C-alpha positions in Angstrom: -4.3 23.7 7.7 -6.1 26.0 9.3 -6.7 25.1 13.1 -9.4 26.6 16.1 -11.0 26.2 19.4 -9.5 25.1 22.5 -5.3 25.1 22.6 -6.1 21.0 24.1 -5.1 18.4 21.8 -8.1 16.3 22.9 -10.9 19.0 21.8 -9.4 21.1 19.4 -11.1 20.8 15.9 -9.5 22.9 12.1 -10.7 22.2 8.9 -8.9 21.7 5.3 -10.3 22.6 2.3 -9.8 19.7 -0.6 -11.3 20.2 -3.4 -15.1 21.6 -3.5 -15.2 20.3 0.5 -13.8 21.5 3.4 -13.2 18.6 5.7 -13.9 19.0 9.4 -10.2 17.6 11.4 -10.4 16.3 14.9 -7.3 16.4 17.5 -4.7 17.9 15.0 -2.0 18.5 17.4 -2.7 14.9 17.8 0.9 12.6 17.6 0.6 9.6 15.8 4.1 9.2 15.5 6.3 10.3 18.4 9.6 11.8 17.1 12.7 9.3 18.0 14.2 12.0 20.4 11.8 15.0 22.1 12.6 17.2 24.4 10.9 17.8 27.7 8.4 20.4 25.9 7.1 18.0 22.6 9.7 19.3 20.5 12.2 18.4 18.6 15.1 18.0 19.6 19.0 18.3 18.3 19.6 14.5 15.5 16.4 13.9 16.9 13.1 13.6 14.4 10.2 15.6 14.8 6.8 14.1 15.5 3.8 13.5 12.9 0.5 14.6 14.6 -2.9 13.9 13.0 -2.1 17.4 11.1 0.5 16.4 9.5 -0.8 13.3 8.3 -3.7 14.7 6.6 -1.7 17.4 4.6 0.6 14.9 3.8 -2.4 12.5 1.8 -4.0 15.8 1.0 -1.5 16.8 -0.8 0.0 13.7 -2.2 -3.7 12.7 -3.5 -3.2 13.5 -7.4 -0.8 10.4 -7.3 -2.6 7.6 -5.3 -6.4 8.4 -5.8 -5.5 6.8 -9.4 -4.4 3.8 -7.1 -7.7 4.1 -5.4 -10.8 4.9 -7.2 -13.5 2.0 -7.1 -12.0 0.3 -4.4 -12.7 -1.8 -1.5 -10.2 -0.9 1.5 -9.4 -1.6 4.2 -8.2 0.7 6.9 -5.3 0.2 9.6 -6.3 3.2 12.6 -4.1 4.5 15.1 -7.0 6.8 16.6 -3.9 7.4 19.7 -1.3 7.4 17.2 1.9 4.0 17.6 1.9 4.2 20.6 -1.8 2.8 21.0 -4.3 -0.1 20.1 -4.6 -0.9 16.0 -8.6 -1.4 14.2 -8.1 -3.1 11.2 -11.7 -2.1 9.8 -13.0 -3.3 6.9 -16.2 -1.7 7.1 -17.3 2.3 6.9 -16.3 4.2 9.8 -18.4 5.9 12.1 -20.7 8.9 10.4 -19.1 8.3 7.4 -20.5 11.2 5.2 -23.4 11.0 3.1 -21.6 12.5 0.0 -18.4 10.0 0.0 -18.6 6.5 -1.4 -19.5 3.0 -0.5 -19.7 -0.7 -2.0 -21.3 -3.4 -0.7 -19.3 -6.9 -0.9 -20.4 -10.1 -0.2 -18.6 -12.2 2.5 -19.7 -15.3 3.8 -23.1 -15.0 5.1 -23.6 -12.2 4.5 -22.8 -8.4 3.0 -19.8 -5.7 4.2 -19.9 -1.9 3.0 -16.2 -0.2 2.2 -15.5 2.7 1.9 -14.1 3.6 -1.5 -11.7 6.9 -1.9 -12.4 8.3 -5.2 -11.4 11.8 -4.1 -9.3 13.9 -2.5 -12.2 15.4 0.6 -12.2 11.4 1.1 -8.5 10.6 1.9 -8.9 13.5 4.0 -12.1 12.8 5.8 -10.3 9.0 6.2 -7.4 10.4 7.3 -8.8 12.3 9.6 -10.6 9.0 11.3 -6.4 7.8 12.0 -6.5 6.3 8.4 -2.6 5.5 8.5 -2.4 3.1 5.7 -4.9 2.2 3.2 -5.5 -1.8 2.0 -6.8 -1.6 -1.1 -8.9 -4.5 -3.3 -7.0 -5.8 -6.4 -10.1 -5.7 -8.3 -12.4 -2.4 -8.3 -16.2 -3.0 -6.8 -18.0 -3.0 -10.2 -16.3 -6.9 -11.2 -14.7 -7.7 -7.6 -14.4 -11.0 -8.4 -12.4 -10.2 -11.8 -9.0 -8.6 -10.5 -6.5 -5.8 -12.9 -3.9 -6.1 -10.5 -1.7 -9.0 -9.7 0.8 -9.2 -6.4 3.2 -10.6 -6.0 5.1 -9.9 -2.3 8.7 -10.4 -2.5 9.5 -11.2 1.5 12.6 -11.4 3.2 13.0 -13.8 6.2 15.2 -10.7 7.8 15.3 -7.0 7.6 17.6 -7.2 4.6 16.4 -5.8 1.6 19.3 -7.2 -0.7 17.7 -10.5 -1.2 14.2 -8.8 -2.1 16.2 -6.7 -4.5 17.6 -9.9 -5.8 13.6 -11.6 -5.7 12.5 -8.1 -7.8 15.0 -8.3 -10.8 14.2 -11.8 -11.2 10.9 -11.8 -10.7 11.3 -9.2 -13.7 13.1 -10.9 -16.1 10.4 -13.9 -15.7 7.4 -12.2 -16.3 9.8 -9.9 -19.5 9.5 -13.6 -20.9 5.4 -13.9 -19.8 5.7 -10.6 -22.0 3.9 -9.3 -19.1 4.8 -5.6 -18.0 5.4 -5.0 -14.5 6.1 -2.0 -11.6 7.1 -2.1 -8.3 6.7 -0.7 -5.0 8.1 -0.9 -1.7 6.0 -1.5 0.9 7.3 0.7 3.2 8.4 -2.1 5.8 11.0 -4.8 5.2 9.9 -6.2 1.0 8.8 -5.0 -2.0 5.8 -5.2 -3.9 6.4 -6.7 -8.3 3.1 -5.6 -9.4 1.3 -6.7 -13.0 -1.8 -4.9 -14.3 -5.1 -7.4 -16.1 -7.5 -6.6 -18.3 -10.1 -8.1 -15.9 -11.1 -11.2 -18.1 -9.9 -14.0 -16.0 -11.4 -14.6 -12.0 -9.2 -14.9 -8.9 -9.5 -18.1 -9.3 -7.0 -18.3 -12.2 -5.2 -15.3 -11.8 -4.0 -17.3 -8.4 -3.1 -20.6 -10.1 -0.9 -18.3 -12.4 0.8 -16.5 -9.7 1.6 -19.5 -7.7 2.9 -21.3 -11.5 5.1 -18.3 -11.5 6.7 -18.1 -8.3 7.3 -22.1 -8.4 9.3 -21.9 -12.0 11.4 -18.1 -10.2 12.2 -20.5 -7.0 13.4 -23.4 -9.0 15.7 -20.8 -10.5 17.2 -20.7 -7.3 16.2 -22.4 -5.1 18.7 -21.6 -2.2 17.4 -18.3 -2.1 13.4 -17.9 -3.3 10.8 -20.6 -1.3 7.0 -20.8 -2.3 6.7 -22.7 1.8 3.9 -20.5 3.3 5.1 -22.5 6.8 7.7 -19.7 8.3 10.1 -23.0 9.7 9.8 -24.5 6.0 11.7 -21.3 4.6 15.7 -22.1 6.2 16.3 -18.1 5.7 15.4 -17.8 1.9 13.1 -15.2 0.9 9.2 -15.9 0.4 7.8 -15.7 -2.6 3.9 -14.3 -1.1 0.5 -14.6 -3.8 -2.0 -15.4 -1.4 -2.4 -11.3 -1.4 -4.4 -12.4 -4.8 -7.7 -14.1 -4.3 -11.5 -12.7 -3.3 -11.4 -10.0 -0.1 -7.8 -9.8 0.4 -5.9 -6.4 0.1 -2.0 -5.3 -0.6 -0.8 -2.0 0.2 -1.9 0.7 -1.5 1.0 2.9 -3.3 1.5 5.9 -1.8 -0.1 4.7 2.4 2.0 5.5 5.3 2.8 2.7 7.2 2.9 2.2 10.6 6.2 2.4 11.8 9.5 4.6 13.3 9.8 7.5 11.0 6.4 7.5 9.2 7.8 5.7 6.1 5.6 5.5 2.6 5.0 2.0 0.7 6.7 4.3 -3.0 6.6 3.5 -6.1 10.0 2.9 -8.2 11.2 2.6 -11.1 13.0 -0.8 -12.2 16.9 1.5 -12.4 15.9 2.4 -8.4 15.5 -1.0 -7.8 19.3 -1.5 -9.1 20.1 1.7 -6.5 21.7 -0.6 -3.4 20.4 3.8 -1.6 17.0 2.3 -1.9 15.3 0.0 1.0 12.0 -1.0 2.2 11.4 2.1 3.8 13.6 4.1 2.5 11.3 7.2 1.3 9.0 9.1 4.4 6.4 11.1 4.4 8.8 14.1 4.6 10.5 13.3 1.1 7.8 10.5 -1.2 5.7 13.4 -2.9 9.4 15.0 -4.8 10.2 10.7 -5.7 6.6 10.9 -6.9 6.4 13.8 -9.1 9.7 11.8 -11.4 6.6 9.3 -12.7 7.9 5.9 -11.7 5.3 4.5 -13.8 5.8 6.4 -16.4 6.9 2.9 -18.3 4.0 1.1 -17.3 1.4 0.6 -20.1 -1.5 2.2 -18.2 -4.0 -0.8 -19.7 -4.0 -4.4 -18.0 -2.7 -7.1 -20.6 -4.4 -10.4 -21.3 -3.4 -13.7 -19.1 -3.8 -16.3 -21.8 -0.8 -15.4 -24.2 1.2 -15.7 -20.3 -0.4 -19.0 -19.3 0.6 -20.8 -22.8 4.5 -18.9 -22.3 4.5 -20.1 -18.5 3.0 -23.8 -19.2 6.5 -23.7 -22.0 8.1 -23.4 -19.0 6.7 -25.9 -16.2 
């Protein structure tokens, strides 16, 4: 990254080359993720974690773009912004940020009583621009802007009662067995927080209401197979310490964290696609990968064995009905 201008982190500017465009970066030295331990001059101390600056975040998203963009293209986004870093306020922004460039795609989506113009990230330059806006995390729709009522992703969010990944690992493997029975290939992704997403690619022929009903029935069948550890109860006080099988994201205008998104937590963990062999690995947890090492994981192409073409839910619905 090239930085020019004043020495102050509040006034300096830089620029990044992203594809055919040069994107201006404001306050590149602004610390977004403070290190776990710092010396008096703001540098790294022995045993401490280095600060992650705006420049670091921009460079991360520029570097991961070739892996991340296929998961973002054509989708309305909600941005999780931290302009003053993790120690400052958080903004969940659905509409396009101020001074949005003319060359960046946007999508006007219907909402109750009006519309919202969402950012859509189709290229590296847009990704870099949004990172410069301190968009730490990208939350994507499960449908694309051209057919917003018909998702091409179905997501099961495995949400543990405590910050313990072992129940998540066990639930994910049980869910995969059930989806195999339904002939639905699935992929897994750590959330960078506590849990894991199990994702099924769809053919966009089924509307959200039907997709959500299907997901709920899958969750009910799975919970019935292991009622002591799994639940579909939405109320926290009714879960009795069991892992929650959350399917509520499968609805119009709802979002799920996008693959390779940074999460606003200490150490800058990343929502990371993983293979099913890695799900079984005791060393893998929800925050296993960070901005410092996730590119190596991305280059292994962990989802390469999942068919790119989405499946119809109709045959799976018939198989599922036989289990209810």
